N, C-alpha and C positions, 0 to 999 in steps of 0.2 A: 503493500498499498505508498510504503513512505519512496519508495522507486518510483512509483507511477507516479507518486503529487511533482518528485523533484524533474520527470520526463515530462509530465504534461505541456511546463512554456517550453521548453526547445520543439516540440512536434506544433507548438502554437505558433511560436516563429516560424519555425521551417512552413508550414501552411501561408503565412501571411508572408513570406520572403516567395514564395509558388504562386498565388495570388497577384501579387504586384508586379510582377514579372510579365505576367498572362495580360493587365491590366497596359503595360507599357508597350506592348505587341502591337505593331503598327499590321491589322488586318485588312487583306483585299480581295475581293468576292471577283474573279475573272471569269467570264460567258466561254466555256469549254471552246466554240468555234476558236476563240482567241489567243487559243496554247500556241500553236506554232509561232505566232508572229508576235505576242505578248512575249517569249521566253528570250526572243532577239532584244526587243524594246527594253525589256527590264536590265539583260545583260549587258548593255551599254548605257543606260542609268546607273547602275552602280560604282560604274567608272569612278563618277561624281557625287556618287550617294551611299559609301559602304555600308549605312547602318541596314540591318537587318529588314525586310520583310515578311512580312508569312502570307503567302498568294495561296488560293485556292482557288480549282479552277470546278465549273457543274453549271449546271443549268439554270438559266435567270429566273425562272419560275419558281425555283427552289430554294435560288436566294434569299430573294423579295420576300417566301416567306419566313427563312429565318432571321431575316433584316427587323420585320414585322413583329418578330415574338422575343428580339432583346440580342439576335447575335450581334456580336463587337466588332462588326466593319467599319471601318473606314470610309474606304472609296468603293463604291457598285461598280463594277464593266459590266456592262449590260450586250447583251445580241439584240436588242430590241428598245423600244421608246417606252412602251407601255407598263413594263414592270419598275424602269424609275420613275414614272409620273405617278404609278400606285402610291408609290414611297413619298413622293413629293406631298399629292395629296393628304397623305397620314399624317404629313408633320414632321418627318425622319429627317429630312436632307438640308443641307445647309440654303439652298437654291434648287432651280429644273434641270442643273448639270449641264450639259454641251452634248448633241449628236459629233462625235469623235472617227467616225466610218460609217461607211456605207457597204451593206455584205452583200453578194452574190450563189445562187443555187449552182449545183453541178451534178451530175448525173455520174454514177461511177459504178464498175464495174472487176468485179475479181479477175486477173490475170488468168489465172488458174482456169478460170472458167470458161477461156479461148472468146469469150465477149470481148470483142474492138469496138468501141462506139467512136461515132463518127456525130458529126453538127448536124448530119440530117434529121430533121426532126422526126419524121417516120421513120426511121429505123430505129431511134430513141423510144420512142412509140409501141414498135413491134415488138422489140426485146422485153419492154415492163410488161407487155402482155403474152408474153410466152411464160415470164419467169413462175419461178414457185413460192418464192419471200424474196419481199422488199423493204430493205432498212428503211426508215425513216426516225427522225427522234418525235418522243415525243410530243402532239402539238400543244397540249395543254401546260406543259412547262418546259418547254424548247419553241425560238420564235424560228428557227429554223425548220423543226418539224411543223409546225402551222405555213409557211411557205410553201414548203412542198404538198402538204395539202391543198394550198391553192394552184399549183401548179397541176396536179390531177385532175383536179374539176375545171379549170381553164380546158386542160386538155380533151375531157370529155370521157376520162380515164376513171375516176373516180369508184363512178357504182360496179364497174366492172372490175376493179384492185383493192378496193379496201379490205377485203377479207385478208389479202395476201399481203399485208403490211404486219410486218415486222418492228413494234415503236422501243428504241432506246431511252433509257432517262434523260439523255442528254445527246448533243449531238457528236461528239466526239466515241459513243458507247455505238451510235449507228451506224457511224463510221468503220469503228471495228468490225464488224458485224462483217462488214464487204470484205475488209483487208484481210479477216480469218476466216473468213468463206463460209461464215454461217451462212449468210447471202450473199446469193453471187451479185447484185445490184441493190443500190440503192442511189436514194438523194442526201445528198448534205451540201456543208457548207463550201464554196472552192473555193478558200482559206485552209480547210482540212487537205481538200482535193492536190493542194501545192504543196502538202509538206513532202520534205525531200523524205522523209522516212519511208512513205509509202509508194514511192516511187515503181520500187520493184514488185508492189504487191496488187494495184489498182491500175488502171486508164481510165480518164474521163473527161468528161465536155463540160463548159458551162451552161447553164440553161439560159433560153431565153428571156431575157426580163421583162416584159412584157404581160408573162403569165402569172406573176405573184405580184405580190404588192411588196416595194423597193423594204432592203431591209434596214432601215437606219438605224443604227448602233449607238444607244446614248448613255455615259460615263456619268455619275454624279458623286459629288460627298455627301455624307452624313453631318449633322450638326456638330461642333464645334470640332473640325476633323482636325489633326496631327500635322504638323506643319509638315514633316514627311509624304504624308499621302496628297498633299494640298501641292507639292512640288512634283511627285508624279504623274496628278492629274492636269499641271501645266506641263511637263513633260512630252504626254499622249498628243498633244496638240501641235507640237512644235514640228520643222521640216522635216529634223531626221527620223524620228519615230512615222509621220507619213508616208515617209520614201520606205521605213518598213513596209508598212501597210499595205502599198502602191503594188510593192513585191509579192504579197499574198493573195493579192486581187481585191482588195479592196480600192474604195475611192474614198474622198476623203474631201469634207465641206472646202 
């Protein structure tokens, strides 16, 4: 009992130190379609900002829900405008944020399937119609999944193909389904299709932009953000960051 009484203050101190360290960590939520480009941008950012950031990748819908429930993110780099606007209306953000990139859809096929895609829209629609499984992101959580549904509706394929869809929790998971061969084809973010690490497992073509709503990606700072989060927010709007975004298939405002 005496030992426990002596040990308790040290355990309490250790717990407080752990909580303090977590509270001081700058947490950044990044939509999974941004992962290849953001890794390059963040690497360049760290050359002048060596402080550690905790970067978490996932679906924009899940992040918005987590932030609404109190998750300690300082900066939310979303794949659309709807989820940041939702947090702004809830009074959780510094302001309305800014559109930092415009993303695009790509049709992808697993190389081992023997499918070679082309820019011919009729060929793409034929391949989709013949496929047993088509990977897209969950449209309720991921803006690129929602855009994929719009594409299928615009091409009059939705009713024929909706029962063949395999949903990933986020667009990275949907892309992995195709790169691994779990599904031979899918609709993903052009930025992920361009990732160098996928060049050996998939081939792709950008889909016509007129067949889905423009994917305007907005980022937003939470209230009272850390100085480091603000600096990253500003850096993402710099010419250097925009050059990386362009390389990965985005356009920028």
